Residue, then its C-alpha position, 0 to 999 in steps of 0.5 A: x106387369x109394367x106401367x111406363x109413363x112418358x112426359x112431354x113437358x112442353x105440353x104438360x102431357x102424360x102418355x102410358x104403356x101397360x105391359x104384360x111381362x108374361x105375355x109380352x103384350x103392350x097397350x098404349x094410352x093417349x100417345x103423343x104425335x111422335x110414335x117412335x118412343x112407343x115403337x121403341x118400347x115395344x121393340x125393347x121389350x119384344x112386345x106385341x102391340x095389342x091396342x091403342x086407347x084414346x080416352x077422348x079426342x084431344x084438344x091440346x095435342x095431336x095423337x099418333x093413334x092412327x099411325x101406330x095402328x097403321x104401323x103395328x096393325x093394333x086396333x084403336x079403342x075409343x068411346x062410340x060417342x066420339x064418332x071417330x072417322x078413323x078405323x077403330x073399335x068402340x070401347x064403351x062403359x063396362x067393356x073390357x079386354x084382358x091380356x096376361x094377368x091384366x084386365x082393362x075396363x072402360x068407364x064412361x066419364x063425361x065432364x071434360x068432354x061428352x065422350x071421355x073414358x077412363x081406363x081401370x086397370x086390374x091385375x090378378x083380379x085387384x084394382x090397381x090403377x085408373x088412367x083418367x085422361x082429362x077427367x080427373x087430374x092431380x089436384x083438379x078436374x078437367x075443364x068443361x068448356x072445350x067442346x063448344x063449337x058448331x059441331x057440338x052445339x048441344x054440349x054446353x059448358x054448363x051441361x058438361x060441368x054438371x056431368x063432371x060433378x056426377x062423374x067424379x062422385x059416382x065413378x071416382x070417389x068410390x074407388x079404393x084408397x090405394x088405386x093409383x091415379x094416372x092423368x093425361x096432363x100435369x101442371x101447365x096444361x090448359x085443360x085445367x086451372x089448378x093442376x099440381x106438378x106431380x105425375x101420379x097420385x092415389x085416390x086416397x090423396x085426391x079425396x083428401x086434397x082435390x077440391x073437386x072431390x070435396x062435399x059440395x052441392x052441384x051448383x057450388x061445384x059448377x060455379x067453382x069449375x067455371x070460374x077463372x078457367x084459362x083462355x082457349x087457344x085457337x088451335x084447340x078445336x082444330x086439334x079435336x077435329x084432326x084427332x077424330x080423323x087421325x093425323x098423317x104420319x109424323x116424319x112423313x108429314x114433316x118431310x113435306x115442309x119446304x126448308x129454304x136457303x138461309x136469310x143472309x141479306x135483304x136480297x133473300x127477302x124477295x122470295x117471302x110473302x110479305x103478308x105472312x107472319x114469320x115465327x122467329x124462335x131465336x132468343x130475344x137478344x138475337x132478335x133485338x139485334x136484327x130481325x125480319x119485318x112482320x115477325x113474332x119473336x116466339x122463343x123456343x121454350x116450354x110453351x112454344x106450341x101453346x103460343x104458336x097455336x094461340x097467335x097463328x090460327x088453324x090453316x093460316x100459313x106462316x114462316x118458321x125461322x131459327x138460328x140454325x138447322x138443329x133448332x129448325x129440326x126441333x121446331x118442326x117437330x114441335x109444330x107437328x105436335x099440334x098439327x101445324x106443320x102443313x101450315x108452314x110456308x117455308x122454314x129457314x135459318x136467319x143469319x143476318x137481318x137489318x131491323x133492330x129493336x130499341x133498347x129499353x132503359x129500366x132506369x128511364x122508365x122508373x123515373x118517368x112511368x107516366x111517359x109510357x103506355x104500359x101493356x100487360x100481356x099476361x092472362x086475365x087470371x094473372x092480372x086479377x091476382x096482381x097488377x105491377x102497374x095500376x094504369x097498364x092496359x091488360x091485353x093477353x098475348x092470345x088477343x094482341x093480334x086482334x087488339x093491338x090497334x086499340x092502343x094509343x100511340x101518343x107515347x112510347x109503348x112498353x110491354x111486360x109479362x111475368x118474366x119476359x117470354x110473352x112480352x118478347x112475342x107481344x111487343x114484336x106483334x104490336x110493333x109490326x101492327x102499329x108499323x111505326x106509329x109509336x116506339x115499342x119496347x119489350x120490358x123483358x126480364x126487367x119486370x122482376x124489378x117491379x114484382x114483389x118476390 
C-alpha cells in the first residue's frame, strides 16, 4: 500500500492518493483543480482509478472530481447531505468499500460543514490512517462559519460549532494513538485559525497538543472556536456552489480565456473597458515605474488566489496582466484554481505604461509621521496583536474596495501591512478610488523598520 500526498502551497491544500500495490488500484481524496498530477500518478503506477472521494464541498479551491470522473469513469463519493448535483455515489456514515488489502470507511464528521466526512483507512484489518478533510487539522479544527448563505440558512455557526465539539470527542478522540492524521489543509489556510506547518500527525500527538481535543465544556469550546476566526473571502460561497455542480475541464476552460496583444503604449488602452479592474501581477518595483489606470498591484505570490478572490467578487469581470507570457500562463492556472477563469475579460502582457507611483521616503516619514494618514491593511486579528502606529486606520485588504472613501484626504496617505505584499495591493486600490484627491504611498518592506523583531 502507498499513500501519496500532494501539497498546493498557494492554497495550503493537501490532496491524496491511496494505492493498492497488489491490485494496482487507486483512490483519490480531495483533488485540486488540475487533474493532471493524479492522472500521471495512475499512469506511472499502471493503476486503475477506482474512485474519487470529496470529504465535503470545498470553499477555498475548486476540485477536479468531476473531470477525473469524466476522464477515468471512476465514481465520485460524497455524503448525501451535500446534495451534489453531479453524478455521484453517496458515501454516508459507516459505508465502506475494499480493494486489495485496503478498506475505506466513511465517518460522518459534521462541524466544519454539515455534510463533512472523514475517511478511515484500514490495511490488513488494522486502522492505519484517517483523512480528516476540513474537520480536524494539525493543531486546530475546522472553522464552522463558512456555510452561512441563503442556500443553507439553518446551518448557523453556533450549531456547527456544537456539532464540531461532539464530532471531535465521539469520532476522533477514541482513535488509536498510532492512527496517522492526514488533513486537507495546513498552515496558511483560512479554513482554520491556528494550523501548524506539519503535513501529517498522529492521534497521540493531537490529543496531547491540539487545543480542540482537550477537556472542556461545550460552551467553552464554542466560544474559543468562534473567537478571532479569519475573514471569509468573497469567493468561498461561490466555490462551494461550483464544487456541488462540478467544474468544467481545467485546460479546456483556461483555453477559452482571451489572451490579447501586449500593451505597448497608450493607444493599446483604447480596447479596454475603463470600468473593469486590472489585476497587475508584476513585482511592485515594476508596477511603481509604470502601470495602467484602475489597476491593482496583486503580485504573483503564495496568496495570489486568496487575495484575488477577496478583492474581485464572484462573477465580476476583470483584466489579468503580467510581465510576460510565461507569467500569464501561470496566473491563468492560478485563477482557475478558484474558478475565476471565466471572469477574465482579457489577459495580456504589459510592456509599457505611463502612470508612475510616488516614491515613499521612509526618512521623511520618520520625521513627520503626523503629516500622513496611515492605513493598516492587515487582518483585524493581526492588528489586535500589535499596532506599529497608534493613530493608524485599520482597513483589512479585503475591505479596502468598499471602504477607501472613508479615508480623509487632507494629508498624504501611506499604506502598510506586515511585509509589503498586501500594502502594494491596498495602496493601488486606494489610489484608483480616490482618483487624485490625495497622494497615496506604499510603505512596502520599509514596515520592517517599525516592527519589533
